[in-house]
N, C-alpha and C positions, 0 to 999 in steps of 0.2 A: 504494500500500500504506500503510495507516494505521500510525502508530507505536504499538508496544506492546512488552512484554517479549519477545514472540515474534518481532517484526520488528527489534528493536534490533541494530545491528551489533556493538556491544561487549557481551560477556557481563556486564560490570559493570552495564549497564542492561537486560540481558536475563535470562539464566539466574540470575545471582546478585543481582539487584536487591533481593530481599527481605532478603538477608543484609547489605547495605550501605546500606540506605535511610536509616539514621541519619546518614550522612555528607552526604546531600543538602543540608541547610540550610547547610552550610559550603562545599562545593565545587561545587555546581551553578551554572548561570547565574543562577538565582533568588538563590542565596546570595550570589554576587558582587555582584549589583545591590543587594541589601539592605545589604551591608556598605559599599558605596559611598555609599548614602543616609545610613547612620549616620555615616560620616566627615564628609560634607558638612554634615549637621545639627549635629554637635558642633563643627565648625569655625566655623560661623556663630554658634553660641551663645558660643563662646570669644571671637570678635570683639566680641560684645555685652558680654561680661564685662570685656574689656580696659579701657575700651571704646574703640572707634573713635569719633571725634567725631560721625560721622553716624549712629551707632547708639545714642546715649545715651538716646533717647526710648523705646526698646523695653522694655516692662515684663517683668521677670524671671518674672512669673507665666505668661508665654506659653511659657517654655522646655519645660515638660512637655508642652504641646500639640505643640510642635515635635518633641520626642522620640517622641511617639506615632506620628509618621509612619513611623519605622523600627521601632518596637516593635510596631505593628499592620500592618506591611507585608504585602500579600497578593499572590497570583499575578496578580490583576487589575492591581495597581499595576505589577508587573514587566512585564506585557504592554503596558501603556500606554507604558512607557519603551521597550520594544522596538519598538513601532510608531513612536514618535518617531525612533528610531535609523534607521529606513528612510529618513527624510528627511535627517537630519543626517549619516548615515554615520559617526557618532562616538558611541561608547557612553557616554562620560563626559559629553559635552555633552547627551545626551538625559536623563541624570540631573539635570543642572543645570536644564534647562527644566522637568522634572517638579517639582522643589523650588520653583522660582520660582512656579509655578502654585499649589502647596499653601500657600506662605507668603502669597501674595496673598489667598488665601481666609481667612487669619487676620488680614487687615487690614494687612499689612506691605508694601503695594504700593511705597511710597517707599524701601524698604530692600532690595528683592530683588536689586539689582545687586551686593550684597555677598555673595551666594551665589557660591562658588568664587572669591572675590576674590584676585587675585594668584597663583593656583595654576595648575599644569599638570596634565594628566590623571594623570601618574605620582605626583603628591602624593596622589592619591586611591587609585590602584591599589596603590601601594607602601605604603599603610597599611591598606587594606581587606583585601588578601590576607594579610599577616602576622597581622592581627587574626583573620581566619577560621581560619587555620592554628593560631594559639595556642589559640583556643577549641575547635577540633576536637581538638587534642592533649589539652587538659585534660579535656574532657568525654567523649570517645569513644575516642581512640586509646591514650593512656597507660593508661586503665583496662583496656583490652583486654590490653595487655602485662602489666600488674600482676596481673590476674586469672589469666593463664596462669602467671606467675611464682609466685604463691601456690599454685596447683595443683601445680606441680613441687616446691615446697618441702614441701608436705604429703606427696607421694609419697616424697621423699627421707627424710623422718622415718619414714614408715610402713615403708619397706623398708631402714631403717638397718642392721639386723642380718642381712640376707639375703646369704650368701656367694655369689659368682658367679665363674666362670672368666673371666679377662680374655683379650683377644685383641689382640696387637700384631703388625702385619704380617699379620693374618689367621691367626696361629698361636696355640695355647694359651700363655698367659703367666701370671705370678704372679697368684693369685686376688685379687679385690677384693670390694667389697660393692655390691649393686645400688643401695642408697640413695645411696652415695657417688658413683656414676657419674651419677646424676640430679643430685646436688648440684653436680657440675662445671658443669652448664648453669645452675643457679641462680646460682652464684657469678659466672659469666661475664656473665649478664644483669644482675645487680645492679650490677656495675662499669660496664657500658655505660650503664645507665639513670641512674647517678649522673653520668656525664659529660654525658649528654643534658640533665640538669637545669641545667647550667651555661651552656648556649648561649642567648643572648638572642634574643628575637623583635624584629628590627630593621626600621625603616621609614625611607623617605626622605621628607623634607618640607622643601622649600626653594625652591620656585618653579621656573621654566623650566629653568635649568641649575644649580640647587642653591645659588644665592647670595642668594636673597630679593630679586632685582633689582626686581621690580614693587612689592613691599611697601616696600622701602627708598626708592624714588624717590617714592612717594606719602606716606609717613610716616617720614622719616629720623630722627625723634626717638625712635622706638620700638625697643626691643631685640628684634628679630625672631628672632634665634637663641635667646634666652631664652624667647620666646613659643613657638617651635616645640618646644623641648625640653620645656617644661611641658605643652604640648598633647598631645604623644604620650605622655608619661609619666603624667600625671594623668587624662587623658580616655580615651585609647586603650590605656593600659597596655602601651606598646611602648617600646623603646629607639630613640632617634633617631640615625641615622647622621649624623655631624657634617659630613663633607666628601664630597660626592657630585657626580656629573654630573646629568643630568636624571632618571636612574633610580637606584634602590637598587642597590648593587654585589652584593648577594646572597651575600656571603661567609658570613654567619652562617646563612643558609638552606641553603647548600651543606653547611656543617658539620652541621646538623641532619639533612639527608637522608643524609649519609654515616654518621652515627651510627645512624640507624634501619636503614640497610643492614647495618651490623655486627651489630646485634641479630638481624636477619632471617637473616644468615649463620650465626649461632649456632643458630638454630632449624632451619635446613636441616640442619646437622650433627646436631642432636637427632633430627629426623625420620628421617634415614637410619639412625641408630643403633637407634631403636625399630623401624623396618622390619626391620632385620637381626635384632634380638632376636625379633621375631615369627616370622621365617622359621626361626630356630633352635629354635623351640618354647618359648622362655622365657616367652612370653605367649600366651594364647589370647584370642580376641575374642568378646565377647557378641554373640549373634545376635538381631536384632530380628525379630519375627514378620512374614513377608511379604517380607523383604529377600532379594535374590539376589546372590550373590557373583560368579558367572560365568554367562554365557548358555549356555555349553556344558558346564561341569563342575560338577555339583550339589554336590560336596563342598567347593568352595573358599569361603573367607571371606577376601577380599582386604584388605590393609591400606590401603584407599583413602583414608582420612582423612589418613594421613601422606603418601601420594603426592600428594593434592590440596594439602596444605599446602606440600610441597616445590615443587610446580609454581608455585603462586601466590607464594610467597616469591621464587622465581627471577624471575618476571615483575616483581614489585615492585622487586627490586634492579636489574634491567636498566634500568628507567625512572628509579629514584633515581640511578643512575650517570650516565645521560645528563643529567638535570636539574642535578646538582651540578657537572658539567663544563661545561655550556653556559651556565647562567644568569650566572655571574660574568664572562662575556666579552661585551662590547658595543662596537661600532665608535664611536670618539671619544666624543662626549657622549650619543649615543642612537641605537639602531636598534630596530626593532620585533620582532626575533626573540624577545625574552623574552616579549612579549605573548601570542603564540599558544602558546608552550611552557608558560607558567604556567597556561593553562587546563586542562592535564593534571595539575596538581599533585595532585588528589584521586585520580587513577587508581592510583598505586602504593600509596597508603594504603588504598584499597578492596581491592586484592589482598592487602595485609598483613592487613587485618581478616578477609577470607575465610579466610586461612591460620590465624589465631589461633583462629577458631571451629572449623575443621577439627581442629586439634590438640587443643582442649578436648574435642570430640566423640570423637576417637579415644582419648584418655586415659581417658575415662569407660567405654569399651568393653573396656579391657584387663583380663584376669584373669591374675594371676601363676600360673605353672606351676612351683611350687617343686621338684617331682619332676624336671623337665627340668634345672633348674639343678644340682640335687644329682647327677644322673646324669652330667652333663658334667664335674663336678669329679671324680667317682669314676673316670671313664674317662681321666683325665689326671693320674695320680699323678706323672708326670715333673716337674710344675711345682714340686714341693717340693724338687727338687734344689738350687735356689738357696738355700733355707733351710738345707739340710744342709751345703752347702759353706761357707756363711757362718759357721755355728757351728764347723765344723772349722777355719776360718781363725783364729777366736778362740782355739781350743785349740792352735794351732801345728802342726796336722796337715800333713804335707808334701804339696804339690800337690793340694789338695782339689778345685779346679775341674776338673783333668784327670781325677781319679778319677770324679767325677760325670759328666763328659762321656762317658767311656768307657761308663759304665753306661747313660745315657739315650739314647745314639745306636746302641745295638744294635737289630737289626731287630725283635726280639720286643717285645710290648707291655709297658710298665712298669706293674706292678700294686702294690698295697699290700704284697703278699707279697714281691715282688722288692725293694722299697725296704727292707722290714724285714730281709730276708736280708742285703742289702748292709751295713746299719748294724751288724748283729751280727758281721760279719767285720772291722770296723774295730778298729784297735789304739788304743782309747780307754777311758776309765773306764766302768764300768757306769752311773754317774750321768749321764754325757753321753749314753750310748746310750739310756737311758730318756727323756732330754730330747728326743732326736731322734725316738724312736718315737712321741712324742705329737704330732708335727707331721703335719698332714693338709691336703689341699686346702681343707677346710672351715674349718680354724682358722688357716691361714697367710694372713691377710687384712690384716695391718698395723695401723696406729694408727687409732682412730676420730677423724675430723677435725672432727666437729661434734656 
């Protein structure tokens, strides 16, 4: 069976491929190979700029030609490296051989042994992967979260003055405003995204067991720690982990994944709330011509976008949790469990991106049903009891809570008329009675918070 979106095992590369194709340059096998080539090339150039004594003859004018190897990297180049890997059975060594061949074609035959000089494969992997993640975050993932955040903020402002019955424990509660309830999620996302911005993208770069052993034994006069720090910071725009084993300890990566998971959890909460508001009739959904809500029930317009988002956010968070718990753990100085696991790094981000797009699509289909919100408030006049008993406390009225409790827990429905009749029987001034009579479920919505 030939590979295609129809035969793919994972829905990421099958059903949802078109929705996440923008992540392929960062998280695919092609992307990983390209970032490895980038790191190797920039490292070789950095050795030339140092310079190592054996590389002083290399003309700096060749640097751009070297960089063009990764800047113009093609699928054919990646396939060439994969074919070499069939012989080497080592993916990073195959990259090294590829680059030696390309540099030899630039006339650098005498210098090609300084490709991958003093390094272990994890010096390449543990810089290539955080680089790819950093660029994916900056160029694709964070813009996705930011766009959704901006959409929610716009809705919070649009619905700022729409009164709505709140529900605590599933029961009618003190009224709120629809915009404010959306703003809750805006505020939560903003705080988590601010925390996210403080997490560095860290890489390991220090030779076989992190001590620059091979570098130091060959050139003890060079400050290799300073070189490594400068290389990662100025060339790769990463933070170098200073004390490591053979591999990156992944603590910062785990923090990033946990942070994204918290944002996704906020969006799961949001998805469920909107789903519930739709089921309560607070929102209708725009119907696109030709679309079908149910194969059996023609009347249904299901809230599928919010269900799709919830499902994909849950999938993403399950994988984020596993990655953040597993990656910081490695036996002694190195085991290979992180290698196979890291190849799945793009999967939870792909599920997250699908969810973001589903939420955006779902929000665009919402139509506010103000009449339903108004009617729900009208049907629940009992919620103003809190307001009335609070004002009575202010006035020194005896046992106001108990008086309202007796009224609102009667079997008959509490209406506007019942509340008004109760107020008129109270032994308080006419001025206070008039104040209480002005309170309604539509007006008892508290302070405007933004």
